[in-house]
N, C-alpha and C positions, 0 to 999 in steps of 0.2 A: 401437459406432462410435468412441468415445474411445480404446479400446485399439488399434483398427486404425490410427487416426491417429498415436498415439504410436509404434506399431511402425514406421510408415512414416518418421516423423521420425528414429527411432533408426537405421534402415537407411540413410537418407540421410547421417546424420552419419558412420557407419562408412565409407560409400563415399567421402565427402569426405576423411576421414583417410587412407584407403588410397591415394587419388589423390595427396594431398599428399606422402605418404611415397615414392610411386613417382616423383615428379617431383624429389625432392631429389637433389643430386649424389652419385654413388657414389664412395667414397674408398678409396684405399690409402695407408697410412702406412708409411714405411721408416726411421723414426728413433725412438729410445726416447722422447725428450721429445715429439715429434709424436704418437706413439701415444697418450700420455696426454691430450694436448689434444683429440685426436679422440674418444677415449672419453668425455671429460667433456661434449662438446658435441653430438656426432652422434646422430641417431636410429640405433639399432642396425642397422636395415635398410640404412642407408647404407654401413656398413663392410664392404668386400670382404675386406680383409686388413690385418694389422699386421706390424711387424717381429718377428723372432725374439726380440729382447730384451724384448719387451713382457711376457713371462711370467716374467722374471727377478725373483724376490722381492727381491733386494738392490738392484736398480736401479729397478724399477717400483712405484710406490705402488699402481697399479691392476692388479697382476699377476693377481689372481683374476678380475677382470672380463675380462681379456685371454684367458682360457681359452675364452671364448665365440666367438672369432673365429679364422679361419685365419691362418697365418703365411706370410710370404714373405722371401726374401733380398732385399737391396737391389740387385737386378740386373734389367735389362730383360727377360731371359728369363722371370722369375717374374711380372713386373708386367704386361707387355703382354697376355698371354692373358686377363687379368681385365677388360680394357677399362674402366678407371676413368675417371670424368669429371675427377677431380683426384687428384694425388699430393701428399701432404704429407711434407716431409722437413726436415732440419736442415742445418747448415753443413758437415758432414763426409762427406756422400755423395760417392762417386766422381764426378769430373768427367766421366769417360767414360760412366758411366751417365746422368748428367744430359744430356750432349750427345746421346746416342742417343735418349732420351725426347723431347728437343726436336725432333730430326729427324723423329720419328714423329708430331709434332704433338700430343703429350700435354701437358696442363696440369700444371705443377709449381709448388707453393708451398713455398718454403724459409723456415722460421722462424729468427729470430735467437736466439742464446743469451740467455735471460733471466737477468739478474743483479740484478734489482730488482723491487719490486712493480709499478712502472709498466710495465716492459718485459714482465712477466708479463701484465698487463692488455692490453697491445698485442697480444701473441700470441693471447690469448683472443679479442679482437675480430677479429683477422685470420682465425683458424680459423672463428669464427662466421660471418664474411662469406662465405668460400669455400664453406662447407657450407650456406649459407642458413639459419643458425641464430642470427641476430643477437640475437634476443630472449632466447634461452637464455644467451648470453654475457653480455648486459647484466644479466640477473637474478642470475647468479653474481657478477659484479663488484660489483653493488650490495650484496649480502649480505656480501661480503668487506670492502668499504669500511666498512660499518657496524661490523663486528668490529674493524677497524683503528682506528676512531675511539674505541671503548671502550678498546682497548689504549693509545692515546695519552693518554687521561685517566688511566689507572693509572700510566703512566710519568711524567706530569707531577707527580702527587702524590708519587711516590718521589723525583724529582729535587728537588722543593721541600723535602722533609724532609731530604735529604742536604745540600743547600746551606745549609739552616738550621743544620745541625750542624757546618758547616765542612768536610765531607768531599767528596772528588771522586767522580766516577762510579766504580763498582766496575770492576776491571780483569779482563779475560778474554782468553784466546787459544784459537784453534782449534789443536789439537795432534794431528795425525794421524801415521800411520806415517812414520818417518824425519824427523820434525820439520816435516812439510808443514803450511803454514798459509795463511790467506787474509786479504786486506784488505777495505776497504769495497766494492770493485767485485766482489762475489761474493754468492752467495745467503746464505751464513752470515754474511758481513760485513754485509749488509743487515739480516738478522734481529737480529744483535747491536746494531746502531745503533738499530733501532726499539724494541728491548727496553730500551735505556738502559744498555748496557755500553760501557765504553771498550775498544776492540780494541788490544791492545798491539802487534800487528803493524804498526800505522800508525806507531808510534814508531821502527820499524826501516825505515820507508820502503816497506813492502809495500802496494801499491795493490790488486792483484788476487790473485795467487798467489805464494807464496814459501816459504822455509824459515826456521825459527827454530832455531838451534843450541842445544844444552843450556846453554852458557854464557849465551846471550841470555835463555833462560827464567829462569835463576837471577837474573840481574841485573834483569829486568823484573818478576819476582815477581807474577804474576797471581793473583788470588783464585779464579779458576775456569779450568778447562781444558775445552774443548768438543771432544768426539770424535765421529766418525761412521764407524766401521769398516765397510768394505764386506762383509767376511766375519766376522760376529759369532761370537765363540767360537773363532776360529782363532789360531794362534801364529805370530809372526815376530819377528825381532830388532828390526825397525823399529817394530812395535806396542808393544814393551816399553820404548821410550824414555821414555814418561811415567812408568814405574815405576823409573827409574834411581835408585840409592841417593844419587847426588849431589844430586838434588832434595830428598830427605828430610833429608840432612845439612845442607843450606843453610837449613833451617827453613821451607821452603815446604811447605804442606799444603793445596793448592787443592781446592775443590769440583770434582768431575768430572761434567760434564753430557754424557750420551750421547744422541745423536740418531740415529734410524734412517737408514741411508744412502739408502733410497728416498725420503726426504723432503728430501734435500739435493743430489741430483744434478740433478734437473729441477725447474723452477718450476711450481707449481700451487697450488690452494687450500690444500694442506697447508703451504705456506710460512707462512701465518698461524698454523697449529698450532705450527710451530717457534718463531715469535716469541712466542707465548703460553707455550710451555714455557720459553724463556729468561727471560721476564719472571717466571714463577713461581719459577724458580731464584733470580733476583735478589731477589725479595721474601722468599724463605726465608733467603737470606744476610743480608739487612738485618735481618730479624726476630731472627736468631741473634746479631747483633752488638749489638742494642739491649738 
């Protein structure tokens, strides 16, 4: 009798779970960053399709997971036949596509570009809300917040030791192909700030995105260069700028910190991984100098 009862309870639980999954909104994502937010939070059964960029290793941190789902182009002809309950996208979707989807009465949620931890959390909560997965979003945010608190403690210790020795924060620059760089209003700028680096691009007035000329780099003399090449192992004249002989002749010999491009294009939990990696590099640099 006990086994029969337990079997009935188990069967009821399975039925309840199946019903809950069936009543969750079905979603199509048509934006690289939205793809990843959806995969992070959705029940897999909710996902009807993702964008074709979702499987790009250089762009998507979750490219392997994306192999489990169909792909669509960001056009109404691909989306409408799937009859999704909600479509999640970003700011660069064609306005003609968005207008047509609106005319057809389809629900569209457009995520903002996240350039900070807080804006990343905001997007997670928004996706959690539209997918009826609020608790999953809050669980992930709580875990990330705890990790960030531990990072803050390590940074505070480093800052105290540096100020005690009369040294300023270590200086670093994002230095991508053709001298492309970022300021504080960017994902890597946020990561640098939280890891306790001084971003020399701010000395040139760069707030979000800009360029540091070779002469600027020599004058600013950062102790670290942060790169995030989209096509690792490929060659271009722009990519070779960081190897220019003038940098070496000037006496600059910075640490080079290489970050995976799929961790710097879109904001997600991996942003905390990036912060930790930059903090570890800072700790290594400081240990070598002591």
